[in-house]
Residue, then its C-alpha position, 0 to 999 in steps of 0.5 A: x569135875x565134881x557136880x555143882x550143887x543145883x542152887x537157883x536152877x531156874x534163875x537166869x540173867x536178871x532182866x535189868x542186865x538183859x534190857x541194859x545190854x539190849x539198849x546199848x546194842x541198839x542205841x536206845x535211851x535206857x529208861x529200864x535199869x534204875x540208875x541216874x545218868x547225872x552226877x552226884x553232889x560234888x561235895x559228896x564226891x570230894x568228901x570221899x577223897x578227903x576221907x582217904x587223905x585223912x587215912x580212913x583206908x583200913x577196916x572199919x568196925x564190922x557194924x559200920x563207922x560209928x559216926x555214920x551209924x549215929x547219923x542214921x539213927x538220928x535221922x530215923x528217930x527225928x523223922x519217925x519218932x523211933x528210938x534206934x540206938x546207933x550202937x545196937x540197932x544200926x548196921x552198915x551194909x553193902x547196898x540194899x540187896x545185901x541187906x535184904x539177903x542177909x535179913x532173910x537168911x537170919x530169920x527164915x529157914x528150911x520149910x518156912x514160908x515168906x509172903x512176898x507182895x507182887x509185883x516184887x523186886x527180883x532179888x527177894x525170891x532167890x534170897x528166900x529160896x537160898x534160905x531154904x524157905x518158900x516165897x508165897x507171892x500175893x498179887x496187889x490189886x488191879x490198881x497196885x494197892x496192897x490186898x490185905x484180904x489176899x495177904x491174910x488168905x496166904x498166911x499159914x502156920x508155916x508163914x514166918x515173914x513178910x516182905x514189904x516194899x514202900x515206896x513200891x518198885x515197880x508200881x510207884x505206889x506208896x503204903x498208907x498209914x492204914x496199910x502199916x496198921x493192918x500189917x502191924x495187926x497181921x504180924x502180931x497175930x501170926x508172930x511174923x518177921x517183917x523185912x521192910x524195903x524202904x530204899x526209896x523212902x525220900x522219894x514220896x510225892x504230892x505232900x504225902x508222908x513216907x509210912x515206915x515200919x519205924x513209925x509203929x512201935x509194935x511193928x518196929x520191934x519185929x522188923x528189919x528196915x532196909x535203906x540205901x544211900x545209893x538211891x538217895x544220893x545218886x551213887x548206886x555204884x557205891x553200894x552202901x546201905x543199912x539195916x535198922x532193927x532192934x537188938x535181938x534182930x540186929x545181933x542175928x543179922x550181924x552174925x551172918x553179916x560178918x561172914x558175908x561182906x564183913x564190912x563196907x568201904x571205909x572212906x565212903x562211910x566217913x564221907x557219907x557221915x560228914x555229908x549227912x551233917x547237912x540235911x538239905x540233900x534229903x530234904x530236897x529229894x522229893x521235890x527234885x524227883x517230883x519235878x522230873x516225874x511231872x515233866x516226864x508225864x506231861x511229855x507222854x500225854x500226847x502218846x497212846x500210853x496210859x499213865x498209871x499213878x506214880x506216888x513215889x520212887x523214880x519209876x513210871x508204869x504205863x499201860x500200852x494196851x492201846x499200842x500193842x497186844x504183844x506180851x510184856x517182855x516181847x513189847x519191851x524188846x520191840x520198844x527197845x529195838x524199834x522205838x529206841x527206848x528201853x523199859x522193864x516189863x512188869x511180868x518179870x516181877x511175879x512168880x507166875x507171870x501176869x500179862x497186863x500190858x504194863x511196862x516201867x520207865x525210870x525217870x531218874x535221868x537228865x532232862x535232855x535224856x527224858x526229852x529224847x525218850x519222850x520224842x521217840x515215844x511220840x512215834x507210837x501209834 
């Protein structure tokens, strides 16, 4: 057998797979991996069957079904005052992860550096490395805010791009308008591309507005905006997302997209296009998850876990310092096997692990699931 090339030699199995398997083995409530345990809207599910019955079962255009791209462009433009063109600027992808991967492949190369705000979703680092580039991790502040002084200090003549994630996974924080203005200045001064992971864009709480790169013209012109229907409509297994980018960036993205996945499941695209005719699912999502957040936080008030702020996403980060001195990964394993609740350690979201005694829970679960998890967590002392 010939030797295999040594790509991602230090990569192991993703923490989400590891913790979900451990939860299943020990009968734990799985608040680790970020997926809902409740059903999607029956109208959306029915729309897929309707699309199949109508004959939408062959290849769609490589860039995506026109009606879906038009719906996305219309939504973004109405919400953010942008001017995305459905034909030139919107591409349907096989979920957010493929969108992020392809965007990075088309804008960075060997020897380039990419600034990554940490803690960071675990797909960023390998995607950058597979492009031949170097991820440069910049930690957030102690309270998980963007540290712009540290970001500026990390930029070098080799810096080519920056990855932004807001609302932020795993911290649950959101970027402010001033954060986006600072990014706009920074990207302009250093001629950087921006890959903006906005898959939780409709989960922003307490009346705050989602600050998208689409709202800032100079930033929009150098950004790949990534969205996900799986997160928004409780269908993570469908793996349908999109990238919005100006024509030159979209053209570069599509050159790679056509030779990776080429296109995305046709009837699902038609179903989503029909479903988006009514904006209610988007309009009510923040309130839906805010109610779950509030109930889950209230249920944990009697535990020794310290609740950190949760401004968006469906993740709640907690500080367990009052419970244990175990490192985060060890504590997450102990919590799963001994208490019966699975969580994700934040240390795995850094290039160089930082031990702060923080773990992340997912509250995209049925009320009874969250109640059972809280009941078990009440045994912490």
